[in-house]
Biopython code that builds the backbone (N, CA, C, O; Angstrom):
import numpy as np
from Bio.PDB.StructureBuilder import StructureBuilder

atoms = [
    (1, "MET", "N", (11.573, 17.542, -29.645)),
    (1, "MET", "CA", (12.561, 16.885, -28.815)),
    (1, "MET", "C", (11.881, 15.762, -28.032)),
    (1, "MET", "O", (10.779, 15.948, -27.516)),
    (2, "GLY", "N", (12.517, 14.624, -27.941)),
    (2, "GLY", "CA", (12.009, 13.498, -27.169)),
    (2, "GLY", "C", (12.873, 13.255, -25.947)),
    (2, "GLY", "O", (14.007, 13.726, -25.867)),
    (3, "MET", "N", (12.324, 12.516, -24.999)),
    (3, "MET", "CA", (13.068, 12.243, -23.772)),
    (3, "MET", "C", (12.600, 10.913, -23.199)),
    (3, "MET", "O", (11.402, 10.630, -23.171)),
    (4, "LYS", "N", (13.532, 10.109, -22.750)),
    (4, "LYS", "CA", (13.212, 8.864, -22.058)),
    (4, "LYS", "C", (13.533, 9.046, -20.582)),
    (4, "LYS", "O", (14.619, 9.500, -20.222)),
    (5, "ILE", "N", (12.582, 8.690, -19.740)),
    (5, "ILE", "CA", (12.789, 8.733, -18.294)),
    (5, "ILE", "C", (12.550, 7.320, -17.777)),
    (5, "ILE", "O", (11.439, 6.799, -17.875)),
    (6, "GLU", "N", (13.586, 6.704, -17.230)),
    (6, "GLU", "CA", (13.462, 5.339, -16.732)),
    (6, "GLU", "C", (12.965, 5.334, -15.291)),
    (6, "GLU", "O", (13.481, 6.056, -14.438)),
    (7, "ARG", "N", (11.961, 4.512, -15.038)),
    (7, "ARG", "CA", (11.365, 4.434, -13.709)),
    (7, "ARG", "C", (12.418, 4.148, -12.647)),
    (7, "ARG", "O", (12.391, 4.739, -11.567)),
    (8, "GLU", "N", (13.343, 3.244, -12.950)),
    (8, "GLU", "CA", (14.360, 2.851, -11.978)),
    (8, "GLU", "C", (15.288, 4.010, -11.605)),
    (8, "GLU", "O", (15.950, 3.959, -10.569)),
    (9, "SER", "N", (15.343, 5.047, -12.434)),
    (9, "SER", "CA", (16.215, 6.187, -12.146)),
    (9, "SER", "C", (15.564, 7.187, -11.189)),
    (9, "SER", "O", (16.225, 8.110, -10.713)),
    (10, "LEU", "N", (14.287, 7.010, -10.908)),
    (10, "LEU", "CA", (13.553, 7.957, -10.071)),
    (10, "LEU", "C", (13.574, 7.528, -8.612)),
    (10, "LEU", "O", (13.428, 6.346, -8.301)),
    (11, "LYS", "N", (13.752, 8.484, -7.730)),
    (11, "LYS", "CA", (13.663, 8.212, -6.300)),
    (11, "LYS", "C", (12.224, 8.442, -5.865)),
    (11, "LYS", "O", (11.608, 9.447, -6.219)),
    (12, "SER", "N", (11.700, 7.504, -5.096)),
    (12, "SER", "CA", (10.349, 7.688, -4.579)),
    (12, "SER", "C", (10.424, 8.471, -3.270)),
    (12, "SER", "O", (11.444, 8.475, -2.582)),
    (13, "PHE", "N", (9.320, 9.128, -2.951)),
    (13, "PHE", "CA", (9.238, 9.847, -1.681)),
    (13, "PHE", "C", (7.835, 9.671, -1.118)),
    (13, "PHE", "O", (6.872, 9.458, -1.854)),
    (14, "GLY", "N", (7.745, 9.766, 0.195)),
    (14, "GLY", "CA", (6.462, 9.626, 0.865)),
    (14, "GLY", "C", (5.736, 10.949, 0.952)),
    (14, "GLY", "O", (6.352, 12.002, 1.108)),
    (15, "PHE", "N", (4.419, 10.885, 0.848)),
    (15, "PHE", "CA", (3.587, 12.082, 0.967)),
    (15, "PHE", "C", (2.265, 11.664, 1.591)),
    (15, "PHE", "O", (1.411, 11.102, 0.905)),
    (16, "HIS", "N", (2.082, 11.927, 2.877)),
    (16, "HIS", "CA", (0.847, 11.613, 3.605)),
    (16, "HIS", "C", (0.434, 10.147, 3.442)),
    (16, "HIS", "O", (-0.737, 9.854, 3.202)),
    (17, "GLY", "N", (1.385, 9.237, 3.569)),
    (17, "GLY", "CA", (1.102, 7.816, 3.495)),
    (17, "GLY", "C", (1.122, 7.223, 2.095)),
    (17, "GLY", "O", (0.960, 6.013, 1.936)),
    (18, "LEU", "N", (1.317, 8.056, 1.079)),
    (18, "LEU", "CA", (1.403, 7.602, -0.307)),
    (18, "LEU", "C", (2.863, 7.582, -0.727)),
    (18, "LEU", "O", (3.679, 8.319, -0.172)),
    (19, "GLU", "N", (3.200, 6.748, -1.702)),
    (19, "GLU", "CA", (4.558, 6.730, -2.260)),
    (19, "GLU", "C", (4.488, 7.308, -3.671)),
    (19, "GLU", "O", (3.685, 6.861, -4.490)),
    (20, "ILE", "N", (5.332, 8.304, -3.951)),
    (20, "ILE", "CA", (5.260, 9.018, -5.227)),
    (20, "ILE", "C", (6.592, 8.951, -5.953)),
    (20, "ILE", "O", (7.654, 9.098, -5.349)),
    (21, "ARG", "N", (6.520, 8.725, -7.259)),
    (21, "ARG", "CA", (7.669, 8.826, -8.165)),
    (21, "ARG", "C", (7.315, 9.908, -9.171)),
    (21, "ARG", "O", (6.422, 9.723, -9.999)),
    (22, "ASP", "N", (8.007, 11.030, -9.105)),
    (22, "ASP", "CA", (7.725, 12.168, -9.984)),
    (22, "ASP", "C", (8.580, 12.065, -11.239)),
    (22, "ASP", "O", (9.801, 12.202, -11.176)),
    (23, "TYR", "N", (7.941, 11.826, -12.374)),
    (23, "TYR", "CA", (8.651, 11.659, -13.639)),
    (23, "TYR", "C", (9.125, 12.986, -14.223)),
    (23, "TYR", "O", (9.969, 12.995, -15.119)),
    (24, "THR", "N", (8.605, 14.088, -13.739)),
    (24, "THR", "CA", (8.909, 15.377, -14.366)),
    (24, "THR", "C", (9.547, 16.384, -13.420)),
    (24, "THR", "O", (9.673, 17.554, -13.779)),
    (25, "ALA", "N", (9.947, 15.976, -12.238)),
    (25, "ALA", "CA", (10.549, 16.898, -11.263)),
    (25, "ALA", "C", (11.769, 17.577, -11.862)),
    (25, "ALA", "O", (12.643, 16.920, -12.427)),
    (26, "GLY", "N", (11.820, 18.888, -11.735)),
    (26, "GLY", "CA", (12.971, 19.647, -12.210)),
    (26, "GLY", "C", (13.018, 19.837, -13.708)),
    (26, "GLY", "O", (13.992, 20.380, -14.229)),
    (27, "ARG", "N", (11.991, 19.403, -14.411)),
    (27, "ARG", "CA", (11.958, 19.568, -15.864)),
    (27, "ARG", "C", (10.895, 20.599, -16.219)),
    (27, "ARG", "O", (9.819, 20.620, -15.621)),
    (28, "GLU", "N", (11.193, 21.438, -17.175)),
    (28, "GLU", "CA", (10.224, 22.426, -17.638)),
    (28, "GLU", "C", (9.165, 21.722, -18.473)),
    (28, "GLU", "O", (9.471, 20.774, -19.196)),
    (29, "GLY", "N", (7.943, 22.174, -18.378)),
    (29, "GLY", "CA", (6.901, 21.581, -19.194)),
    (29, "GLY", "C", (5.536, 22.141, -18.866)),
    (29, "GLY", "O", (5.326, 22.744, -17.814)),
    (30, "SER", "N", (4.617, 21.930, -19.782)),
    (30, "SER", "CA", (3.263, 22.429, -19.593)),
    (30, "SER", "C", (2.405, 21.459, -18.788)),
    (30, "SER", "O", (1.266, 21.771, -18.441)),
    (31, "SER", "N", (2.957, 20.274, -18.492)),
    (31, "SER", "CA", (2.248, 19.296, -17.677)),
    (31, "SER", "C", (3.271, 18.532, -16.839)),
    (31, "SER", "O", (4.477, 18.643, -17.059)),
    (32, "SER", "N", (2.781, 17.763, -15.886)),
    (32, "SER", "CA", (3.669, 16.936, -15.070)),
    (32, "SER", "C", (3.012, 15.581, -14.865)),
    (32, "SER", "O", (1.795, 15.441, -14.991)),
    (33, "MET", "N", (3.835, 14.581, -14.545)),
    (33, "MET", "CA", (3.331, 13.224, -14.405)),
    (33, "MET", "C", (4.035, 12.528, -13.244)),
    (33, "MET", "O", (5.239, 12.688, -13.044)),
    (34, "ALA", "N", (3.264, 11.756, -12.486)),
    (34, "ALA", "CA", (3.830, 11.001, -11.368)),
    (34, "ALA", "C", (3.098, 9.674, -11.228)),
    (34, "ALA", "O", (1.928, 9.548, -11.588)),
    (35, "GLU", "N", (3.813, 8.692, -10.699)),
    (35, "GLU", "CA", (3.214, 7.409, -10.328)),
    (35, "GLU", "C", (2.982, 7.453, -8.825)),
    (35, "GLU", "O", (3.862, 7.859, -8.067)),
    (36, "VAL", "N", (1.799, 7.035, -8.397)),
    (36, "VAL", "CA", (1.450, 7.054, -6.980)),
    (36, "VAL", "C", (1.094, 5.636, -6.543)),
    (36, "VAL", "O", (0.234, 4.994, -7.145)),
    (37, "THR", "N", (1.756, 5.150, -5.496)),
    (37, "THR", "CA", (1.410, 3.871, -4.886)),
    (37, "THR", "C", (0.562, 4.168, -3.656)),
    (37, "THR", "O", (0.969, 4.927, -2.777)),
    (38, "VAL", "N", (-0.621, 3.563, -3.605)),
    (38, "VAL", "CA", (-1.573, 3.803, -2.523)),
    (38, "VAL", "C", (-1.705, 2.502, -1.721)),
    (38, "VAL", "O", (-2.374, 1.570, -2.168)),
    (39, "PRO", "N", (-1.073, 2.429, -0.540)),
    (39, "PRO", "CA", (-1.156, 1.208, 0.267)),
    (39, "PRO", "C", (-2.597, 0.899, 0.692)),
    (39, "PRO", "O", (-3.461, 1.776, 0.686)),
    (40, "ALA", "N", (-2.834, -0.344, 1.055)),
    (40, "ALA", "CA", (-4.142, -0.745, 1.572)),
    (40, "ALA", "C", (-4.528, 0.163, 2.735)),
    (40, "ALA", "O", (-3.742, 0.366, 3.660)),
    (41, "GLY", "N", (-5.737, 0.704, 2.683)),
    (41, "GLY", "CA", (-6.244, 1.559, 3.748)),
    (41, "GLY", "C", (-5.795, 3.005, 3.693)),
    (41, "GLY", "O", (-6.278, 3.816, 4.483)),
    (42, "ALA", "N", (-4.893, 3.361, 2.795)),
    (42, "ALA", "CA", (-4.393, 4.742, 2.717)),
    (42, "ALA", "C", (-5.399, 5.634, 1.995)),
    (42, "ALA", "O", (-6.237, 5.168, 1.223)),
    (43, "ARG", "N", (-5.288, 6.938, 2.273)),
    (43, "ARG", "CA", (-6.183, 7.893, 1.625)),
    (43, "ARG", "C", (-5.462, 9.203, 1.357)),
    (43, "ARG", "O", (-4.504, 9.557, 2.044)),
    (44, "HIS", "N", (-5.932, 9.901, 0.367)),
    (44, "HIS", "CA", (-5.464, 11.245, 0.030)),
    (44, "HIS", "C", (-6.441, 12.213, 0.676)),
    (44, "HIS", "O", (-7.649, 12.105, 0.468)),
    (45, "ALA", "N", (-5.936, 13.150, 1.450)),
    (45, "ALA", "CA", (-6.785, 14.119, 2.138)),
    (45, "ALA", "C", (-7.605, 14.933, 1.136)),
    (45, "ALA", "O", (-7.205, 15.108, -0.015)),
    (46, "ARG", "N", (-8.755, 15.424, 1.592)),
    (46, "ARG", "CA", (-9.589, 16.293, 0.745)),
    (46, "ARG", "C", (-8.763, 17.511, 0.347)),
    (46, "ARG", "O", (-8.129, 18.152, 1.186)),
    (47, "ALA", "N", (-8.784, 17.816, -0.942)),
    (47, "ALA", "CA", (-7.942, 18.893, -1.462)),
    (47, "ALA", "C", (-8.555, 19.462, -2.737)),
    (47, "ALA", "O", (-9.535, 18.938, -3.265)),
    (48, "TRP", "N", (-7.957, 20.537, -3.210)),
    (48, "TRP", "CA", (-8.295, 21.099, -4.519)),
    (48, "TRP", "C", (-7.114, 21.915, -5.013)),
    (48, "TRP", "O", (-6.270, 22.346, -4.227)),
    (49, "SER", "N", (-7.061, 22.121, -6.315)),
    (49, "SER", "CA", (-5.935, 22.826, -6.924)),
    (49, "SER", "C", (-6.375, 24.187, -7.446)),
    (49, "SER", "O", (-7.402, 24.306, -8.114)),
    (50, "LYS", "N", (-5.589, 25.205, -7.135)),
    (50, "LYS", "CA", (-5.829, 26.535, -7.698)),
    (50, "LYS", "C", (-5.282, 26.635, -9.112)),
    (50, "LYS", "O", (-5.552, 27.609, -9.814)),
    (51, "ARG", "N", (-4.508, 25.628, -9.540)),
    (51, "ARG", "CA", (-3.760, 25.724, -10.793)),
    (51, "ARG", "C", (-4.110, 24.671, -11.847)),
    (51, "ARG", "O", (-4.309, 25.010, -13.014)),
    (52, "SER", "N", (-4.185, 23.406, -11.451)),
    (52, "SER", "CA", (-4.141, 22.306, -12.419)),
    (52, "SER", "C", (-5.431, 21.508, -12.528)),
    (52, "SER", "O", (-6.179, 21.369, -11.560)),
    (53, "ASP", "N", (-5.676, 20.989, -13.725)),
    (53, "ASP", "CA", (-6.584, 19.868, -13.919)),
    (53, "ASP", "C", (-5.755, 18.617, -13.651)),
    (53, "ASP", "O", (-4.547, 18.605, -13.891)),
    (54, "LYS", "N", (-6.408, 17.558, -13.149)),
    (54, "LYS", "CA", (-5.694, 16.324, -12.806)),
    (54, "LYS", "C", (-6.372, 15.150, -13.507)),
    (54, "LYS", "O", (-7.599, 15.050, -13.541)),
    (55, "TYR", "N", (-5.554, 14.273, -14.060)),
    (55, "TYR", "CA", (-6.034, 13.069, -14.730)),
    (55, "TYR", "C", (-5.434, 11.875, -13.998)),
    (55, "TYR", "O", (-4.227, 11.644, -14.069)),
    (56, "TYR", "N", (-6.270, 11.117, -13.298)),
    (56, "TYR", "CA", (-5.832, 9.951, -12.541)),
    (56, "TYR", "C", (-6.171, 8.691, -13.333)),
    (56, "TYR", "O", (-7.342, 8.423, -13.603)),
    (57, "TYR", "N", (-5.158, 7.922, -13.704)),
    (57, "TYR", "CA", (-5.339, 6.647, -14.405)),
    (57, "TYR", "C", (-4.968, 5.534, -13.435)),
    (57, "TYR", "O", (-3.852, 5.514, -12.916)),
    (58, "VAL", "N", (-5.884, 4.613, -13.186)),
    (58, "VAL", "CA", (-5.620, 3.509, -12.267)),
    (58, "VAL", "C", (-4.851, 2.423, -13.019)),
    (58, "VAL", "O", (-5.383, 1.776, -13.921)),
    (59, "ILE", "N", (-3.599, 2.241, -12.634)),
    (59, "ILE", "CA", (-2.744, 1.217, -13.237)),
    (59, "ILE", "C", (-3.118, -0.157, -12.705)),
    (59, "ILE", "O", (-3.239, -1.122, -13.460)),
    (60, "ASP", "N", (-3.301, -0.229, -11.386)),
    (60, "ASP", "CA", (-3.554, -1.515, -10.743)),
    (60, "ASP", "C", (-4.363, -1.290, -9.475)),
    (60, "ASP", "O", (-4.132, -0.316, -8.758)),
    (61, "GLY", "N", (-5.298, -2.171, -9.194)),
    (61, "GLY", "CA", (-6.061, -2.095, -7.958)),
    (61, "GLY", "C", (-7.385, -1.373, -8.113)),
    (61, "GLY", "O", (-7.873, -1.150, -9.221)),
    (62, "LYS", "N", (-7.958, -1.012, -6.962)),
    (62, "LYS", "CA", (-9.255, -0.330, -6.909)),
    (62, "LYS", "C", (-9.157, 0.833, -5.938)),
    (62, "LYS", "O", (-8.537, 0.721, -4.880)),
    (63, "LEU", "N", (-9.773, 1.950, -6.305)),
    (63, "LEU", "CA", (-9.784, 3.144, -5.458)),
    (63, "LEU", "C", (-11.162, 3.777, -5.486)),
    (63, "LEU", "O", (-11.879, 3.688, -6.483)),
    (64, "SER", "N", (-11.526, 4.416, -4.388)),
    (64, "SER", "CA", (-12.768, 5.179, -4.318)),
    (64, "SER", "C", (-12.417, 6.657, -4.248)),
    (64, "SER", "O", (-11.747, 7.103, -3.316)),
    (65, "PHE", "N", (-12.872, 7.409, -5.235)),
    (65, "PHE", "CA", (-12.689, 8.855, -5.269)),
    (65, "PHE", "C", (-13.972, 9.511, -4.786)),
    (65, "PHE", "O", (-15.068, 9.031, -5.076)),
    (66, "ILE", "N", (-13.837, 10.597, -4.056)),
    (66, "ILE", "CA", (-14.979, 11.441, -3.726)),
    (66, "ILE", "C", (-14.702, 12.777, -4.402)),
    (66, "ILE", "O", (-13.759, 13.484, -4.047)),
    (67, "VAL", "N", (-15.541, 13.113, -5.383)),
    (67, "VAL", "CA", (-15.377, 14.327, -6.180)),
    (67, "VAL", "C", (-16.636, 15.162, -5.998)),
    (67, "VAL", "O", (-17.720, 14.765, -6.425)),
    (68, "ASP", "N", (-16.486, 16.329, -5.358)),
    (68, "ASP", "CA", (-17.651, 17.172, -5.048)),
    (68, "ASP", "C", (-18.784, 16.349, -4.442)),
    (68, "ASP", "O", (-19.934, 16.459, -4.866)),
    (69, "ASN", "N", (-18.455, 15.524, -3.449)),
    (69, "ASN", "CA", (-19.402, 14.696, -2.692)),
    (69, "ASN", "C", (-20.022, 13.553, -3.495)),
    (69, "ASN", "O", (-20.959, 12.914, -3.015)),
    (70, "GLN", "N", (-19.529, 13.279, -4.695)),
    (70, "GLN", "CA", (-19.978, 12.137, -5.493)),
    (70, "GLN", "C", (-18.929, 11.032, -5.379)),
    (70, "GLN", "O", (-17.740, 11.294, -5.560)),
    (71, "ILE", "N", (-19.354, 9.798, -5.080)),
    (71, "ILE", "CA", (-18.431, 8.669, -4.965)),
    (71, "ILE", "C", (-18.244, 8.030, -6.336)),
    (71, "ILE", "O", (-19.212, 7.672, -7.008)),
    (72, "LEU", "N", (-16.980, 7.892, -6.740)),
    (72, "LEU", "CA", (-16.622, 7.255, -8.004)),
    (72, "LEU", "C", (-15.694, 6.091, -7.685)),
    (72, "LEU", "O", (-14.581, 6.307, -7.205)),
    (73, "ASN", "N", (-16.128, 4.867, -7.943)),
    (73, "ASN", "CA", (-15.306, 3.681, -7.702)),
    (73, "ASN", "C", (-14.562, 3.335, -8.981)),
    (73, "ASN", "O", (-15.179, 3.086, -10.016)),
    (74, "LEU", "N", (-13.235, 3.321, -8.908)),
    (74, "LEU", "CA", (-12.400, 3.070, -10.074)),
    (74, "LEU", "C", (-11.611, 1.782, -9.912)),
    (74, "LEU", "O", (-11.209, 1.414, -8.808)),
    (75, "SER", "N", (-11.395, 1.101, -11.036)),
    (75, "SER", "CA", (-10.587, -0.117, -11.109)),
    (75, "SER", "C", (-9.530, 0.062, -12.180)),
    (75, "SER", "O", (-9.525, 1.061, -12.899)),
    (76, "SER", "N", (-8.636, -0.908, -12.283)),
    (76, "SER", "CA", (-7.563, -0.868, -13.285)),
    (76, "SER", "C", (-8.113, -0.476, -14.650)),
    (76, "SER", "O", (-9.104, -1.036, -15.119)),
    (77, "GLY", "N", (-7.451, 0.503, -15.284)),
    (77, "GLY", "CA", (-7.841, 0.971, -16.606)),
    (77, "GLY", "C", (-8.802, 2.138, -16.603)),
    (77, "GLY", "O", (-9.021, 2.749, -17.648)),
    (78, "ASP", "N", (-9.390, 2.473, -15.445)),
    (78, "ASP", "CA", (-10.319, 3.603, -15.358)),
    (78, "ASP", "C", (-9.570, 4.913, -15.161)),
    (78, "ASP", "O", (-8.439, 4.933, -14.676)),
    (79, "VAL", "N", (-10.224, 6.010, -15.547)),
    (79, "VAL", "CA", (-9.659, 7.353, -15.405)),
    (79, "VAL", "C", (-10.647, 8.228, -14.648)),
    (79, "VAL", "O", (-11.854, 8.151, -14.873)),
    (80, "CYS", "N", (-10.131, 9.059, -13.750)),
    (80, "CYS", "CA", (-10.918, 10.077, -13.059)),
    (80, "CYS", "C", (-10.302, 11.430, -13.394)),
    (80, "CYS", "O", (-9.106, 11.641, -13.192)),
    (81, "ILE", "N", (-11.120, 12.342, -13.907)),
    (81, "ILE", "CA", (-10.644, 13.682, -14.254)),
    (81, "ILE", "C", (-11.155, 14.648, -13.198)),
    (81, "ILE", "O", (-12.354, 14.714, -12.930)),
    (82, "ILE", "N", (-10.234, 15.398, -12.602)),
    (82, "ILE", "CA", (-10.558, 16.391, -11.579)),
    (82, "ILE", "C", (-10.182, 17.762, -12.145)),
    (82, "ILE", "O", (-9.007, 18.034, -12.392)),
    (83, "HIS", "N", (-11.170, 18.610, -12.348)),
    (83, "HIS", "CA", (-10.884, 19.929, -12.901)),
    (83, "HIS", "C", (-10.393, 20.887, -11.814)),
    (83, "HIS", "O", (-10.754, 20.756, -10.644)),
    (84, "GLN", "N", (-9.586, 21.825, -12.211)),
    (84, "GLN", "CA", (-9.049, 22.863, -11.325)),
    (84, "GLN", "C", (-10.204, 23.452, -10.513)),
    (84, "GLN", "O", (-11.256, 23.786, -11.058)),
    (85, "GLY", "N", (-9.988, 23.574, -9.198)),
    (85, "GLY", "CA", (-10.997, 24.140, -8.311)),
    (85, "GLY", "C", (-11.991, 23.136, -7.747)),
    (85, "GLY", "O", (-12.802, 23.499, -6.895)),
    (86, "THR", "N", (-11.952, 21.886, -8.196)),
    (86, "THR", "CA", (-12.884, 20.852, -7.740)),
    (86, "THR", "C", (-12.306, 20.126, -6.526)),
    (86, "THR", "O", (-11.166, 19.662, -6.552)),
    (87, "ARG", "N", (-13.096, 20.036, -5.479)),
    (87, "ARG", "CA", (-12.650, 19.340, -4.266)),
    (87, "ARG", "C", (-12.751, 17.826, -4.459)),
    (87, "ARG", "O", (-13.709, 17.317, -5.041)),
    (88, "PHE", "N", (-11.729, 17.118, -3.951)),
    (88, "PHE", "CA", (-11.681, 15.671, -4.135)),
    (88, "PHE", "C", (-10.858, 15.029, -3.031)),
    (88, "PHE", "O", (-10.091, 15.692, -2.333)),
    (89, "SER", "N", (-11.036, 13.734, -2.894)),
    (89, "SER", "CA", (-10.161, 12.883, -2.086)),
    (89, "SER", "C", (-10.259, 11.490, -2.691)),
    (89, "SER", "O", (-11.140, 11.224, -3.509)),
    (90, "TYR", "N", (-9.362, 10.609, -2.293)),
    (90, "TYR", "CA", (-9.495, 9.214, -2.710)),
    (90, "TYR", "C", (-8.936, 8.311, -1.636)),
    (90, "TYR", "O", (-8.135, 8.721, -0.796)),
    (91, "GLU", "N", (-9.387, 7.047, -1.689)),
    (91, "GLU", "CA", (-9.029, 6.094, -0.640)),
    (91, "GLU", "C", (-8.941, 4.692, -1.227)),
    (91, "GLU", "O", (-9.704, 4.318, -2.118)),
    (92, "ASN", "N", (-7.989, 3.929, -0.700)),
    (92, "ASN", "CA", (-7.875, 2.519, -1.040)),
    (92, "ASN", "C", (-8.560, 1.740, 0.072)),
    (92, "ASN", "O", (-7.992, 1.559, 1.149)),
    (93, "GLN", "N", (-9.762, 1.286, -0.183)),
    (93, "GLN", "CA", (-10.549, 0.575, 0.828)),
    (93, "GLN", "C", (-10.346, -0.931, 0.761)),
    (93, "GLN", "O", (-11.039, -1.683, 1.448)),
    (94, "THR", "N", (-9.403, -1.377, -0.060)),
    (94, "THR", "CA", (-9.155, -2.809, -0.206)),
    (94, "THR", "C", (-7.956, -3.219, 0.650)),
    (94, "THR", "O", (-7.306, -2.379, 1.271)),
    (95, "GLY", "N", (-7.681, -4.497, 0.670)),
    (95, "GLY", "CA", (-6.516, -5.020, 1.379)),
    (95, "GLY", "C", (-5.301, -5.148, 0.478)),
    (95, "GLY", "O", (-4.311, -5.769, 0.864)),
    (96, "GLU", "N", (-5.359, -4.571, -0.715)),
    (96, "GLU", "CA", (-4.279, -4.681, -1.698)),
    (96, "GLU", "C", (-3.738, -3.302, -2.069)),
    (96, "GLU", "O", (-4.449, -2.303, -1.960)),
    (97, "ILE", "N", (-2.503, -3.251, -2.500)),
    (97, "ILE", "CA", (-1.898, -2.003, -2.975)),
    (97, "ILE", "C", (-2.555, -1.591, -4.288)),
    (97, "ILE", "O", (-2.885, -2.441, -5.115)),
    (98, "ALA", "N", (-2.744, -0.293, -4.477)),
    (98, "ALA", "CA", (-3.237, 0.250, -5.744)),
    (98, "ALA", "C", (-2.173, 1.189, -6.304)),
    (98, "ALA", "O", (-1.403, 1.785, -5.551)),
    (99, "LYS", "N", (-2.137, 1.316, -7.636)),
    (99, "LYS", "CA", (-1.191, 2.230, -8.284)),
    (99, "LYS", "C", (-1.926, 3.124, -9.260)),
    (99, "LYS", "O", (-2.828, 2.691, -9.977)),
    (100, "LEU", "N", (-1.516, 4.390, -9.269)),
    (100, "LEU", "CA", (-2.093, 5.412, -10.140)),
    (100, "LEU", "C", (-1.010, 6.069, -10.969)),
    (100, "LEU", "O", (0.155, 6.112, -10.573)),
    (101, "LEU", "N", (-1.404, 6.575, -12.116)),
    (101, "LEU", "CA", (-0.585, 7.510, -12.865)),
    (101, "LEU", "C", (-1.374, 8.805, -12.866)),
    (101, "LEU", "O", (-2.547, 8.814, -13.238)),
    (102, "ILE", "N", (-0.746, 9.902, -12.453)),
    (102, "ILE", "CA", (-1.434, 11.186, -12.418)),
    (102, "ILE", "C", (-0.725, 12.172, -13.330)),
    (102, "ILE", "O", (0.501, 12.287, -13.320)),
    (103, "VAL", "N", (-1.525, 12.881, -14.120)),
    (103, "VAL", "CA", (-1.014, 13.946, -14.982)),
    (103, "VAL", "C", (-1.672, 15.242, -14.534)),
    (103, "VAL", "O", (-2.895, 15.314, -14.416)),
    (104, "HIS", "N", (-0.857, 16.270, -14.285)),
    (104, "HIS", "CA", (-1.340, 17.615, -13.967)),
    (104, "HIS", "C", (-1.115, 18.495, -15.189)),
    (104, "HIS", "O", (-0.049, 18.449, -15.803)),
    (105, "THR", "N", (-2.108, 19.288, -15.538)),
    (105, "THR", "CA", (-1.918, 20.264, -16.599)),
    (105, "THR", "C", (-2.639, 21.553, -16.232)),
    (105, "THR", "O", (-3.855, 21.526, -16.043)),
    (106, "PRO", "N", (-1.940, 22.681, -16.124)),
    (106, "PRO", "CA", (-0.488, 22.797, -16.217)),
    (106, "PRO", "C", (0.209, 22.043, -15.089)),
    (106, "PRO", "O", (-0.441, 21.471, -14.214)),
    (107, "SER", "N", (1.522, 22.051, -15.124)),
    (107, "SER", "CA", (2.330, 21.226, -14.227)),
    (107, "SER", "C", (2.044, 21.492, -12.744)),
    (107, "SER", "O", (1.602, 22.574, -12.359)),
    (108, "PHE", "N", (2.310, 20.471, -11.935)),
    (108, "PHE", "CA", (2.075, 20.495, -10.493)),
    (108, "PHE", "C", (2.962, 21.519, -9.801)),
    (108, "PHE", "O", (4.155, 21.624, -10.089)),
    (109, "GLU", "N", (2.362, 22.271, -8.886)),
    (109, "GLU", "CA", (3.094, 23.155, -7.967)),
    (109, "GLU", "C", (2.438, 23.028, -6.602)),
    (109, "GLU", "O", (1.282, 23.414, -6.430)),
    (110, "LEU", "N", (3.164, 22.491, -5.635)),
    (110, "LEU", "CA", (2.610, 22.234, -4.310)),
    (110, "LEU", "C", (1.985, 23.485, -3.695)),
    (110, "LEU", "O", (0.967, 23.388, -3.011)),
    (111, "ALA", "N", (2.573, 24.646, -3.926)),
    (111, "ALA", "CA", (2.058, 25.893, -3.350)),
    (111, "ALA", "C", (0.657, 26.230, -3.861)),
    (111, "ALA", "O", (-0.047, 27.031, -3.246)),
    (112, "GLU", "N", (0.248, 25.634, -4.970)),
    (112, "GLU", "CA", (-1.068, 25.901, -5.559)),
    (112, "GLU", "C", (-2.109, 24.850, -5.173)),
    (112, "GLU", "O", (-3.248, 24.901, -5.637)),
    (113, "GLU", "N", (-1.712, 23.892, -4.318)),
    (113, "GLU", "CA", (-2.623, 22.839, -3.862)),
    (113, "GLU", "C", (-3.133, 23.193, -2.468)),
    (113, "GLU", "O", (-2.347, 23.546, -1.589)),
    (114, "ILE", "N", (-4.433, 23.100, -2.264)),
    (114, "ILE", "CA", (-5.052, 23.416, -0.980)),
    (114, "ILE", "C", (-5.550, 22.116, -0.351)),
    (114, "ILE", "O", (-6.393, 21.425, -0.924)),
    (115, "PHE", "N", (-5.020, 21.785, 0.837)),
    (115, "PHE", "CA", (-5.426, 20.585, 1.567)),
    (115, "PHE", "C", (-6.339, 21.008, 2.706)),
    (115, "PHE", "O", (-5.990, 21.892, 3.487)),
    (116, "GLU", "N", (-7.509, 20.382, 2.807)),
    (116, "GLU", "CA", (-8.520, 20.791, 3.782)),
    (116, "GLU", "C", (-8.509, 19.948, 5.039)),
    (116, "GLU", "O", (-9.189, 20.296, 6.005)),
    (117, "GLU", "N", (-7.772, 18.861, 5.069)),
    (117, "GLU", "CA", (-7.748, 17.988, 6.249)),
    (117, "GLU", "C", (-6.350, 17.897, 6.794)),
    (117, "GLU", "O", (-6.119, 17.209, 7.788)),
]
sb = StructureBuilder()
sb.init_structure("model")
sb.init_model(0)
sb.init_chain("A")
sb.init_seg("    ")
for serial, (resi, resn, name, xyz) in enumerate(atoms, 1):
    if name == "N":
        sb.init_residue(resn, " ", resi, " ")
    sb.init_atom(name, np.array(xyz, "f"), 0.0, 1.0, " ", f" {name:<3s}", serial, name[0])
structure = sb.get_structure()
C-alpha cells in the first residue's frame, strides 16, 4: 500500500523553540518521520530515547550535534545517526534557520523520550 502526505496538509507545532511537522502522526507504522525547523540560536535539550534509533538528515543550514560528548558539525545533505540509549543534543549556532528531516525507528513515542535539561 502506498500513501501520499502533502506537507501543506500538516499543521506545525512548537516544541521547546523548534517547529515540527509530523508526517506520520496518528498513522500506524514501524517508523515515524517529521520535519524540524530550527531557528537561529535554538537548541534541542540533551535527551535520549528508551525506544528509537533516530536518523537526522539536514535539509538546509548548519547544526552542531553533541553525541555522547562528541561534537559533530553537520551541513545540508549530512546525516547524524543516534542509536537508542545514546545521549545527544543539537544547536543552531548560525544566524540562519536550519531544517532537518528526522526518522525514528521504531516510531516516536514521547513517553519513551528522556529529557535531561
